N, C-alpha and C positions, 0 to 999 in steps of 0.2 A: 261586681261594684261594691258590695260590702268590704270586701278585702281592701280594695283600692281606698275606700274611704278611711278604713283604719290605718293604712299606711299614711295617708295625708295628716290624720291627727298625730301619729308618731312623729312625722317629720316636723310638724308645727312645734311640738313640745320637747322632744328628746333631741333632735339634731342641733337646734340652736342652743340648747343648754351645753352640748359637748363644745361647740364652736366658740361660746362665749366663756366657758368654765364658771359660770354664774352660780351664786347662792342666792335663792329666792325665799325671803323670810317673811311669813305672814303669821300672826299669833291665832291659833284656832280657839284659845279660851277667852281672849278679850280683845278690845280694839287697840291695845297698847303693845309696843314692840321695843324690846330692849336687847341691845347687843353688847354683851360685857367686854370688858378690856382684854380678857383672856382669849376670846376668840380671834382668829386670824383667818380672813376669807379672801378669795381672789376678786371677783366682782359681785358686789352686793346690790340686790334690788329688794326693796321692802316698802310697805305701806301700813299706816295705822293712824288712830286718832292722836296718840302721842308716840313718837319715835325718838329714841335715844341710843345714839351710836358712841361707844366708847373703844371700839375695836380698831384695830390696825387692818386697813383695807388695802391689800396689795394692788389692786386694778381700780377699776371705776366704781362709783356708788350713785345709784338713782334712788331717790326717796320720795314719797308722797304722803301727806298727812295734814293733821290739824296743827299740831305743835311739833317741830322737828329740831333736835338738838344734835349736833355733830361735835364730839369732844375728841374722838380719836383722830388718827392720822389717815388721810386718803392719798395713796401715793400717785395716782393717775387723776382722772376727772371726776368731778362732783356735779350732780344735777338734782335740784330740789324744787318741789311744788308744795306749798303748805300756807296756812294762815299766818303762823309765826315761825320765823327761822333764826336759829342761832348757830354760827359756825365759828367754834373757838378753837378746832384742831386745825392743823397745817394740811394743805392740799397742794399736791405736787405739780398739777397741771392746771386746765381750765376749770372755773366754777360758773355754773349757770343756774340761776335761781328765780323764781316768781313766787311772790306772796304778799302778804298784808304788811307785815312787819319783818324787816331783814336786817339782821346785825351780824356783821363780819368783824370777829376779833383775832382770828387766826391769819396766818400767812398764806398767800395765793402764789403758786409757782408760774403761773402764766397769766391769762386775761380773766377778767371777772366782768359777766354780764348779768344784770339785775333788771327785773321788772317789779316794781312793788309800790305799796302805799308810802311806807317809810323805809328809808334806807339809811344805815349808820355803819360807817367804816371806822373801828376803834382806833385809838392813838397807838396801840401796840401792833397793829396790823401792817404788813407790807405786802403790796400787790406788784408781782415783777414785771407783770405785763400791762396792758391797757385796762382801762375801767370805762365800761359803757352802761348807762343806766336810764331808765324812763320810770319816773316816780313822782309822788305828790310832794315829798320832802326828802332831800338827800343832805347828809352831813358827812363830811369827809375829814376825819381827824388823824389819819394814818398817813403811810408813805405810799405814793404811787410812782413806780420807776418809769412807767410808759406814759402814753397819752390819756387824757380823760375827756369823754363826750357825755354830756347829760341832757336830758330832755324833761322839760315840765317842771312845775311846782316851785317850791323854795329850795335854794341852793345855799349851803353853807360850807365853805372850805376853811379849815383850820388846821391842815397838815402840809406835808411836803410832797409836791407833785414835780417830777423832773421833766416831764414833757409838756406838751401844749395842753391847753384847757379850752374846750369848745362847749358852750351852754346854749340851748335852743329853747325859745319860747317859755322862759322862766317867769314866775310871778314876782320873785325877789332874788337877789344875789348878794351874798356877803362874804368878804374875805377877813378871816379873824386875825388875832394878834400873831398866831403862829403859822399864818399862810405863807407858802413859798411855792412859786409856779417858775419853773425854769425854762419853759418857753413861751410862746404866745398866749394871750388871754383874750379870747373872744366870746361875747355873750349877747343874747338877745333878751330884753326886758323892758317892762313899762318905763322904768326909771334907772338911773345909773346905780351901780353897785355901791354897797357900803363897805369901805375899805379902811381896816385899822392902819394907825400910823406906822406900826412895825411890819406890816405885811409886805412882802416883796414879789415883784413880777420883773423876771429878767428880760423877757421878750417885749413885744409890742402889746399894747392893750387896745381893743377895738370894741366899742359899745354900738350896738344897733338897736334903737328904740323900736318897740313894738309897734307894727304899721296898722292903722285902722283897717277894719274889715269891710269889704264890699257888701253891704247887706243886701242890696238888690239880687246880685248874682247869688248870694248865699241863700236867700229866700227860695229862689228858683232850684237850687241844688236840693235844698233841704225838703222842698214839696215833692220832688222826684224820689228822693231816697225815703221819704216818709211812705209813699204809695207802694214802692218796691218792698219796704220793710214789712207793710202790714199784709201784702200779697203773700210774702214768705210765711208769716205767721199763720194766715188762714190756711195755707197749703200744710203746714206742720200741724195744725189743729185737725184738719180732715184726716191726715195720715194717722194720727194718734187715736182718733175716733174709730177708724177702721179696725185698728189693732184691738182696741178696747171691746168692740162689738162683734166682730167676725171671729176674733180668736180670744173669746172671753176667758175660758178656762186656762188656756196657755198664758195669757197676759196676767192673770190673777196669781198663777203659779209662779211667774218670773218675778213679779213685783214682790210676792211674799218672800222669795229667796232672797231678794235685796235686802229685806228687813233683818234677816237672820244674820249674816255675815258681810255687812257692806264693805269693809276694808278688805276682807279676803278677796270678794268679788272684784273690787277695785284693783287689787294686786293682780289678779289674773287678766284683767282688761289691760293694764299697762304692760304686763308681760308679752301679750299677743301683739300689742301695738309696736313693741320695741323690737321683738325677734322675728315677727312674721315677714318683713321685708328682707332680712338677711336669708331666711329660709327660701324665699322665693327667688332671690338672686342665685342661690346655691343650686336649687333645682333647675331653673331655666337655663343655667350654664352647661348642664349636663344633658346629653342626649337620652340617657336612661331615665332620667328624672323630669323630662319635659312634660309628659302627660299628668304626673302627678303635681307638678309645679301649676300647670293650668287649671286643674281641679281645685287646687289649694287657693289660688288667686280668685277663681269665680266664687267658692264658697265663702272665703274670708270676706270678699266685697260684699256678698248678700248679707252676711252676719253683721258687718259694721253698718250697712245702710239700715238694716231692721233694728239696730240698737239705738238709732236716734229717736224714733217715736217712743221705744220703749223707755229710754232715758227720760223722756219728758212725763211719761206716766209714773215712773219711779219718784221723780221730784214732786209732781202733784200730790201723789199718794202719801209721801212723807209729810208734806205740809198739811194736808188734811188731817192725818193722824195725829199730827203735833197739836192741832187746836181742837180735836174731836175728843168728847168727853168718854165715849165708848171705846176709843182706840181701835175701831173696826178698820178692817183693810178694804178700801174702795178703789175700784178701778172703773171709771165711768167717765161721763162727759165732764163732770166737775173736776176731777183729778187731770184729765186731759187738757182742759182750759188753764187751770191753774199752772200745770207744768209748762205748757207752751208761753203763756204770758210771761211767767217768771223768767224763762230762758231769754224771751225777746228783751225784757226790761234789763237783765243783767248784761246782756251783750252791749249795751251802749255804756256800760260803767267802765271808765278807763281803768287800764293796767290790771285790775283784779277781778273785774266782773266776769271773766271767762271761767274762773276756778270752780264755781259751784256747777254750771252745766257741764263743764268737763268731767268733773268727778262723778256726776250721775250718769254721764254717757260710759264712762269706764266701768262703772258698776254694772250697768246693763249689758255692756259687751262681756264682762266676766262671768255674769249669770248665764248668757247665751253660750258662751265657750264651754262652761261647766255642763250645761244641759246637752250640749252637743257631744261632749265626751262621754256622758253617761248614755246618750242613745246609741252611740257607736259601740259601746261595750255590750249592751244588751242585744244588739242585732248582729254582732259579728258571726 
C-alpha cells in the first residue's frame, strides 16, 4: 500500500511536469520572484508577493501574486490572478486575468477576458480578438479588432473597436473624442451615454434604461439566500472548530507552516489544482493506471475538502497575528470564527472578493500536499 501511495505522489508531480514541460518557479529566499530577460522557458508557473517577468515564454504563463508585471513576450496563453496587474509585453494567444487593478498596454493575439476592480486598456494596445470584462471601472483607449462585452460599473471608450459593443448594467457610459465603433452599440444604464461630437458609431445604437427592481420579490429571495448563507457559515465554523480542537497539534503545525513560506505553499497548491486533472485523465484512460488513478482521485478529493476548513483557520490566524502584540500563533475558536466570517463577507464582494479566500485555500492545499509528500517519504 505504501509503494502504491508513492506511485500516486510521483504521478501527481512528475508525470504532469513532463506532459506540460513546465517551469515552476517560487523563490525560497523571499516572497518576490523575478524572471530575467535572459531566461527562456517553455510553460511558466509562478507565484509571489511581487512577480516580474521579463523573460520570453515560449508556451503558456500562469502567475498569482500581489503585484504582477509582465514585460516579456508570452507566445501562447497568459493567466494572472493578483491585486495589481500590468501586462506591457505581447501575448500570442488568449489572456485571462483577475485582479484589483488591471492595466494592459501590450498586444493580445486572441481574446482578452478580465475580472477586476479597475481595468485599463492602453492606447498603444491592440486586442486581435474579443474583449470581455466585468469590472467596477473600464477604460478602453486601445484597439479592439473583435467584439466587446462589458458588465457593470463606469465604462469609458476612447479607442477603436471594429466589432459590436454590448454593455450590461452599467452605472455610466461615455464615448470619448477618439471613440470609434465599427458595429452596433448596445448598452444598459440608468441614463443615456455621454457621447463626444467626434465619436463615431457605424452601426445601430440601442439604449436600454435600467429597469426598476421588484423589491417584494427581491426581499423574499434575499431572505432565503440569507438563511442559506448563514447555515453555510455555521457549518463551516463547526468544521473549522473540529479541525482546531480534535486535530490541535496537526492544525497548529499546518498553520505554522503557512506563516513560513506562504507564497511557496500557494504555488504548490496552484500546481496541484492545475496538473491533477490532467494526471487523473491520463491514468483513468490507461488500464494499468486505473487503480492508481482511483487512489489519486480519492486522496486528492480528501485533501482538497480538508483544505477548506484549514484555509479558514489560516486566514483567521493571520488576522489575529496581524493585530496581536505578542505575535503568537493561535489556532482556536477565535481564529476559526474570524476566518469563516471573513470568507463569508468577502464572498459577497463583487469581482475581487474571492481573491483572499482563494489565496488562503491554495496556501492550505499547498501545505497539505507538502506534508503528504514528506509523510510518504518517511514511510516508504
